[in-house]
C-alpha positions as a Markdown table, in Angstrom:
| # | Residue | x | y | z |
|---|---|---|---|---|
| 1 | Met | -10.4 | 13.2 | 48.1 |
| 2 | Arg | -10.4 | 16.6 | 46.3 |
| 3 | Ala | -6.6 | 16.6 | 46.2 |
| 4 | Ala | -6.5 | 13.0 | 44.8 |
| 5 | Leu | -9.1 | 14.0 | 42.1 |
| 6 | Thr | -7.0 | 17.1 | 41.2 |
| 7 | Ala | -3.9 | 15.0 | 40.9 |
| 8 | Ala | -5.7 | 12.5 | 38.7 |
| 9 | Val | -7.0 | 15.2 | 36.4 |
| 10 | Leu | -3.5 | 16.8 | 36.2 |
| 11 | Leu | -2.0 | 13.4 | 35.4 |
| 12 | Ala | -4.5 | 12.7 | 32.6 |
| 13 | Val | -3.9 | 16.2 | 31.1 |
| 14 | Gly | -0.2 | 15.7 | 31.3 |
| 15 | Ser | -0.5 | 12.3 | 29.6 |
| 16 | Ala | -2.6 | 13.8 | 26.8 |
| 17 | Gln | -0.1 | 16.6 | 26.3 |
| 18 | Ala | 2.8 | 14.1 | 26.2 |
| 19 | Arg | 1.0 | 12.1 | 23.5 |
| 20 | Glu | 0.4 | 15.3 | 21.5 |
| 21 | Ser | 4.1 | 16.3 | 21.7 |
| 22 | Glu | 5.5 | 12.8 | 20.9 |
| 23 | Lys | 7.4 | 12.4 | 17.6 |
| 24 | Thr | 5.3 | 10.6 | 15.0 |
| 25 | Leu | 6.8 | 8.4 | 12.3 |
| 26 | Phe | 5.1 | 8.3 | 8.9 |
| 27 | Leu | 6.1 | 5.0 | 7.4 |
| 28 | Ala | 5.9 | 4.2 | 3.7 |
| 29 | Cys | 5.8 | 0.4 | 3.3 |
| 30 | Ala | 5.9 | -0.9 | -0.2 |
| 31 | Pro | 6.9 | -4.6 | -0.6 |
| 32 | Gly | 8.2 | -5.4 | -4.0 |
| 33 | Tyr | 8.8 | -1.7 | -5.0 |
| 34 | Pro | 12.3 | -0.6 | -6.0 |
| 35 | Gly | 14.9 | 1.2 | -3.8 |
| 36 | Thr | 16.3 | 0.7 | -0.3 |
| 37 | Ser | 15.5 | 2.4 | 2.9 |
| 38 | Ala | 18.8 | 4.3 | 2.8 |
| 39 | Glu | 18.3 | 5.5 | -0.8 |
| 40 | Ala | 14.8 | 6.7 | 0.0 |
| 41 | Gln | 15.6 | 8.5 | 3.2 |
| 42 | Pro | 16.4 | 11.9 | 1.7 |
| 43 | His | 13.1 | 11.9 | -0.1 |
| 44 | Met | 11.3 | 10.8 | 3.1 |
| 45 | Asp | 13.0 | 13.6 | 5.1 |
| 46 | Ala | 11.8 | 16.1 | 2.6 |
| 47 | Phe | 8.3 | 14.6 | 2.6 |
| 48 | Ala | 8.1 | 14.8 | 6.4 |
| 49 | Ala | 9.3 | 18.4 | 6.5 |
| 50 | Ala | 6.6 | 19.4 | 3.9 |
| 51 | Val | 3.8 | 17.5 | 5.7 |
| 52 | Ala | 4.8 | 19.0 | 9.1 |
| 53 | Arg | 4.9 | 22.5 | 7.7 |
| 54 | Gly | 1.5 | 22.1 | 6.1 |
| 55 | Ala | 0.0 | 20.7 | 9.3 |
| 56 | Gly | 1.5 | 23.5 | 11.4 |
| 57 | Trp | 3.5 | 21.0 | 13.4 |
| 58 | Pro | 7.0 | 21.6 | 14.7 |
| 59 | Ala | 9.5 | 20.4 | 12.1 |
| 60 | Ala | 11.0 | 17.9 | 14.5 |
| 61 | Ser | 7.6 | 16.3 | 15.5 |
| 62 | Leu | 7.3 | 14.3 | 12.3 |
| 63 | Gly | 9.7 | 11.8 | 10.8 |
| 64 | Ala | 9.3 | 9.5 | 7.8 |
| 65 | Gly | 10.8 | 6.3 | 6.6 |
| 66 | Tyr | 10.6 | 3.7 | 3.8 |
| 67 | Glu | 10.5 | -0.1 | 4.0 |
| 68 | Pro | 10.6 | -2.1 | 0.7 |
| 69 | Thr | 9.9 | -5.4 | 2.4 |
| 70 | Glu | 6.9 | -6.9 | 4.2 |
| 71 | Gln | 9.0 | -8.0 | 7.2 |
| 72 | Gly | 10.7 | -4.6 | 7.5 |
| 73 | Gly | 7.4 | -2.9 | 7.4 |
| 74 | Leu | 5.9 | -5.1 | 10.1 |
| 75 | Ala | 8.9 | -4.4 | 12.3 |
| 76 | Arg | 8.6 | -0.6 | 11.9 |
| 77 | Leu | 4.8 | -0.8 | 12.4 |
| 78 | Ser | 5.3 | -2.5 | 15.7 |
| 79 | Gln | 7.1 | 0.5 | 17.1 |
| 80 | Arg | 5.0 | 2.9 | 19.1 |
| 81 | Glu | 6.2 | 6.0 | 17.3 |
| 82 | Thr | 4.8 | 4.8 | 14.0 |
| 83 | Gly | 1.4 | 6.4 | 14.1 |
| 84 | Val | 0.6 | 6.7 | 10.4 |
| 85 | Ala | 1.6 | 4.7 | 7.3 |
| 86 | Leu | 1.3 | 4.6 | 3.5 |
| 87 | Val | 0.6 | 1.0 | 2.4 |
| 88 | Pro | -0.4 | -0.7 | -0.9 |
| 89 | Leu | -3.7 | -2.5 | -1.0 |
| 90 | Pro | -2.2 | -6.1 | -0.8 |
| 91 | Phe | -0.4 | -5.2 | 2.4 |
| 92 | Trp | -3.5 | -3.7 | 3.9 |
| 93 | Val | -5.7 | -6.7 | 3.0 |
| 94 | Lys | -3.2 | -9.1 | 4.7 |
| 95 | His | -2.5 | -7.1 | 7.8 |
| 96 | Thr | -5.3 | -4.7 | 8.5 |
| 97 | Arg | -7.0 | -6.8 | 11.2 |
| 98 | Ala | -3.8 | -7.7 | 13.1 |
| 99 | Leu | -2.4 | -4.2 | 13.1 |
| 100 | Ala | -5.6 | -2.1 | 13.2 |
| 101 | Leu | -4.8 | -0.2 | 10.0 |
| 102 | Glu | -7.6 | 2.3 | 9.5 |
| 103 | Pro | -7.8 | 3.8 | 6.0 |
| 104 | Arg | -7.9 | 7.6 | 6.1 |
| 105 | Met | -6.9 | 8.7 | 2.6 |
| 106 | Gln | -6.4 | 7.3 | -0.8 |
| 107 | Val | -3.3 | 7.5 | -2.9 |
| 108 | Val | -3.0 | 8.5 | -6.6 |
| 109 | Leu | 0.1 | 7.0 | -8.1 |
| 110 | Gln | 2.3 | 8.9 | -10.5 |
| 111 | Gly | 1.0 | 8.6 | -14.0 |
| 112 | Ala | -2.4 | 7.3 | -12.9 |
| 113 | Ser | -5.7 | 9.1 | -13.6 |
| 114 | Gly | -7.2 | 8.3 | -10.3 |
| 115 | Pro | -6.8 | 6.4 | -7.0 |
| 116 | Thr | -7.7 | 2.9 | -8.4 |
| 117 | Glu | -5.9 | 0.4 | -10.7 |
| 118 | Val | -6.8 | -2.8 | -12.5 |
| 119 | Trp | -4.7 | -5.8 | -11.9 |
| 120 | Ala | -4.2 | -8.2 | -14.9 |
| 121 | Leu | -3.4 | -11.9 | -15.0 |
| 122 | Val | -1.0 | -12.7 | -17.9 |
| 123 | Ala | -0.2 | -16.1 | -19.3 |
| 124 | Lys | 1.2 | -17.8 | -22.4 |
| 125 | Lys | -1.2 | -17.0 | -25.3 |
| 126 | Gly | -3.8 | -19.8 | -25.7 |
| 127 | Arg | -2.8 | -21.7 | -22.6 |
| 128 | Val | -5.3 | -20.4 | -20.0 |
| 129 | Ala | -8.9 | -20.2 | -20.9 |
| 130 | Ser | -10.4 | -20.5 | -17.4 |
| 131 | Pro | -9.3 | -20.7 | -13.8 |
| 132 | Thr | -9.1 | -24.5 | -13.9 |
| 133 | Ala | -6.4 | -24.3 | -16.5 |
| 134 | Leu | -4.1 | -22.9 | -13.9 |
| 135 | Ala | -4.0 | -26.1 | -11.9 |
| 136 | Gly | -0.4 | -26.8 | -10.9 |
| 137 | Phe | 0.8 | -23.4 | -12.1 |
| 138 | Thr | 3.0 | -21.0 | -10.2 |
| 139 | Leu | 1.3 | -17.5 | -10.0 |
| 140 | Ala | 4.0 | -14.9 | -9.5 |
| 141 | Ser | 3.4 | -11.3 | -8.5 |
| 142 | Thr | 4.9 | -8.4 | -6.6 |
| 143 | Ala | 1.8 | -8.9 | -4.4 |
| 144 | Gly | 2.5 | -12.6 | -3.9 |
| 145 | Tyr | 3.3 | -12.0 | -0.3 |
| 146 | Ala | -0.4 | -11.6 | 0.2 |
| 147 | Pro | -2.0 | -14.7 | -1.4 |
| 148 | Gly | -5.4 | -13.8 | -0.1 |
| 149 | Phe | -5.3 | -10.6 | -2.1 |
| 150 | Val | -4.1 | -12.3 | -5.2 |
| 151 | Arg | -6.9 | -14.9 | -5.1 |
| 152 | Gly | -9.5 | -12.2 | -4.1 |
| 153 | Ala | -8.5 | -9.8 | -6.9 |
| 154 | Leu | -9.3 | -12.5 | -9.4 |
| 155 | Ser | -12.4 | -13.8 | -7.8 |
| 156 | Gly | -14.6 | -12.1 | -10.3 |
| 157 | Trp | -13.0 | -14.3 | -13.0 |
| 158 | Gly | -13.5 | -17.5 | -10.9 |
| 159 | Lys | -12.0 | -19.4 | -8.0 |
| 160 | Leu | -8.3 | -20.4 | -8.5 |
| 161 | Pro | -7.5 | -24.1 | -8.0 |
| 162 | Glu | -6.0 | -24.8 | -4.6 |
| 163 | Ser | -3.0 | -26.3 | -6.4 |
| 164 | Val | -2.0 | -22.9 | -7.7 |
| 165 | Lys | 1.2 | -21.8 | -5.9 |
| 166 | Val | 1.2 | -18.0 | -5.3 |
| 167 | Ile | 4.7 | -16.6 | -4.9 |
| 168 | Glu | 6.1 | -13.1 | -4.3 |
| 169 | Ser | 8.5 | -12.0 | -7.0 |
| 170 | Ser | 10.0 | -8.6 | -7.8 |
| 171 | Gln | 11.6 | -10.2 | -11.0 |
| 172 | Val | 8.5 | -9.6 | -13.0 |
| 173 | Leu | 10.3 | -9.6 | -16.4 |
| 174 | Ser | 11.9 | -12.9 | -15.7 |
| 175 | Gln | 8.6 | -14.4 | -14.7 |
| 176 | Leu | 6.9 | -13.1 | -17.9 |
| 177 | Arg | 9.7 | -14.7 | -19.9 |
| 178 | Lys | 9.0 | -18.0 | -18.3 |
| 179 | Ala | 5.3 | -17.7 | -19.1 |
| 180 | Ala | 6.1 | -16.8 | -22.7 |
| 181 | Ser | 8.4 | -19.8 | -23.1 |
| 182 | Gly | 5.5 | -22.1 | -22.1 |
| 183 | Ala | 6.4 | -22.8 | -18.5 |
| 184 | Asp | 3.5 | -23.4 | -16.1 |
| 185 | Val | 3.7 | -19.8 | -14.9 |
| 186 | Ala | 1.2 | -16.9 | -14.9 |
| 187 | Val | 1.9 | -13.4 | -13.6 |
| 188 | Leu | -0.4 | -11.0 | -11.9 |
| 189 | Leu | 0.5 | -7.4 | -12.9 |
| 190 | Asp | -0.4 | -4.1 | -11.3 |
| 191 | Gly | -1.7 | -1.2 | -13.4 |
| 192 | Ala | 1.8 | 0.3 | -14.2 |
| 193 | Gln | 3.2 | -3.1 | -15.1 |
| 194 | Thr | 0.3 | -3.9 | -17.3 |
| 195 | Ala | 0.7 | -0.7 | -19.2 |
| 196 | Ala | 4.3 | -1.6 | -20.0 |
| 197 | Leu | 3.4 | -5.1 | -21.2 |
| 198 | Ser | 3.0 | -4.3 | -24.9 |
| 199 | Ser | 6.6 | -2.9 | -25.0 |
| 200 | Leu | 8.2 | -6.2 | -24.3 |
| 201 | Pro | 9.9 | -7.9 | -27.3 |
| 202 | Phe | 8.0 | -11.2 | -26.5 |
| 203 | Ala | 4.6 | -9.5 | -25.8 |
| 204 | Ala | 3.1 | -11.3 | -28.8 |
| 205 | Glu | 3.6 | -14.6 | -26.9 |
| 206 | Leu | 1.5 | -13.4 | -24.0 |
| 207 | Glu | -2.1 | -12.4 | -23.3 |
| 208 | Val | -4.2 | -10.9 | -20.5 |
| 209 | Val | -6.6 | -13.7 | -19.5 |
| 210 | Ala | -8.3 | -12.0 | -16.6 |
| 211 | Arg | -8.6 | -8.5 | -15.0 |
| 212 | Ser | -9.6 | -7.4 | -11.6 |
| 213 | Glu | -12.3 | -4.8 | -10.9 |
| 214 | Pro | -10.8 | -1.3 | -10.3 |
| 215 | Leu | -9.1 | -1.5 | -6.9 |
| 216 | Pro | -7.7 | 1.1 | -4.6 |
| 217 | Ser | -4.0 | 1.6 | -5.2 |
| 218 | Gly | -3.1 | 2.2 | -1.6 |
| 219 | Phe | -4.1 | 3.9 | 1.6 |
| 220 | Val | -2.8 | 6.3 | 4.2 |
| 221 | Val | -3.7 | 4.6 | 7.4 |
| 222 | Thr | -3.5 | 5.3 | 11.1 |
| 223 | Val | -2.1 | 2.5 | 13.3 |
| 224 | Gly | -4.4 | 1.7 | 16.1 |
| 225 | Gln | -5.0 | 4.7 | 18.4 |
| 226 | Arg | -1.5 | 6.1 | 18.3 |
| 227 | Leu | -2.3 | 9.4 | 16.5 |
| 228 | Pro | -4.6 | 11.8 | 18.4 |
| 229 | Ser | -7.6 | 12.9 | 16.4 |
| 230 | Ala | -6.6 | 16.6 | 16.2 |
| 231 | Lys | -3.2 | 15.7 | 14.9 |
| 232 | Arg | -4.7 | 13.2 | 12.4 |
| 233 | Arg | -7.1 | 15.9 | 11.0 |
| 234 | Ser | -4.3 | 18.4 | 10.5 |
| 235 | Leu | -2.1 | 15.8 | 8.9 |
| 236 | Glu | -4.8 | 14.8 | 6.4 |
| 237 | Gln | -5.4 | 18.5 | 5.5 |
| 238 | Ser | -1.7 | 18.9 | 4.9 |
| 239 | Leu | -1.6 | 15.8 | 2.6 |
| 240 | Val | -4.5 | 17.1 | 0.5 |
| 241 | Lys | -2.6 | 20.4 | 0.0 |
| 242 | Leu | 0.7 | 18.8 | -0.7 |
| 243 | Ser | 0.3 | 18.2 | -4.4 |
| 244 | Ala | -0.2 | 21.9 | -4.9 |
| 245 | Asp | 2.8 | 22.8 | -2.7 |
| 246 | Pro | 6.1 | 23.8 | -4.2 |
| 247 | Ala | 7.4 | 20.6 | -2.6 |
| 248 | Gly | 5.2 | 18.7 | -5.0 |
| 249 | Ala | 8.5 | 17.3 | -6.4 |
| 250 | Thr | 8.7 | 15.3 | -3.2 |
| 251 | Leu | 5.7 | 13.4 | -4.2 |
| 252 | Gln | 7.1 | 12.7 | -7.6 |
| 253 | Ala | 10.2 | 11.3 | -6.0 |
| 254 | Met | 7.9 | 9.0 | -4.1 |
| 255 | Arg | 6.1 | 8.0 | -7.4 |
| 256 | Met | 2.8 | 9.6 | -6.2 |
| 257 | Ser | 0.9 | 12.6 | -7.5 |
| 258 | Arg | -1.6 | 13.3 | -4.8 |
| 259 | Phe | -3.7 | 12.2 | -1.8 |
| 260 | Leu | -7.5 | 12.2 | -1.8 |
| 261 | Pro | -10.1 | 11.8 | 0.9 |
| 262 | Met | -11.5 | 8.3 | 1.4 |
| 263 | Asp | -14.2 | 7.1 | -0.9 |
| 264 | Ala | -16.8 | 5.0 | 0.7 |
| 265 | Gly | -17.1 | 2.6 | -2.3 |
| 266 | Ala | -13.4 | 2.1 | -2.5 |
| 267 | Leu | -13.3 | 1.3 | 1.3 |
| 268 | Ala | -16.1 | -1.2 | 0.9 |
| 269 | Thr | -14.3 | -2.9 | -1.9 |
| 270 | Ala | -11.1 | -3.2 | 0.1 |
| 271 | Arg | -12.9 | -4.4 | 3.2 |
| 272 | Arg | -14.7 | -7.1 | 1.1 |
| 273 | Leu | -11.3 | -8.3 | -0.1 |
| 274 | Ala | -9.9 | -8.3 | 3.5 |
| 275 | Gly | -12.9 | -10.2 | 4.8 |
| 276 | Ala | -12.4 | -12.9 | 2.2 |
| 277 | Ala | -8.7 | -13.2 | 2.7 |
| 278 | Pro | -7.6 | -16.1 | 5.0 |
């Protein structure tokens, strides 16, 4: 019996050590954002090297990749080696329960003053005075792949009619032109897109009819129990230090400025949205 117990202990220790030494993939999944996986890979390689260095991990123990589509991201997240991911809030709201995506850190996007952003609903000037005026409209957004998020983000304004068709579109400018021309189209813009709205030549034909509360821009999440606690803590410490690292240009290439520890209020807001999403 003693021999069997010793063998079991050795097996458990060996399994734990194997998990510690496995290569981890850090996936950046950003549906609707520009660029391809191949174009982003050099930046992701530099990011992985900087994070591994700051965490005190062997350079080969951390890889990184980028997926600009929802389905591509889901495919990569299903792979065992993907232990940690960077995801925007709409993706997290839609998939957190199915994938066990636990928020660990918040992301500050490049040009933003903090880790939150306000989403804005834009329509033809004078056409939309209340949610009921959107009946039969198409509501386009880069976040349209997550209709529950879109509806939830605007819930403070009121409940959108069931007849509103929420669609995903990366062609934001085209959708705004349609709205400005008088088509039954409204567009939900993120913080950066809203900031650029006034620069459009047809901006005078549009207006912001509703705004969300400040919402987290995105999270660094762990995927299930794939990343051991000790590795997770060292990775988080490395991410906090990364913005002050000479490799800070790596974050700029990824359109981010820094990572912050999780804020309880931001997490509660995100979980409320996820709980309301179908």
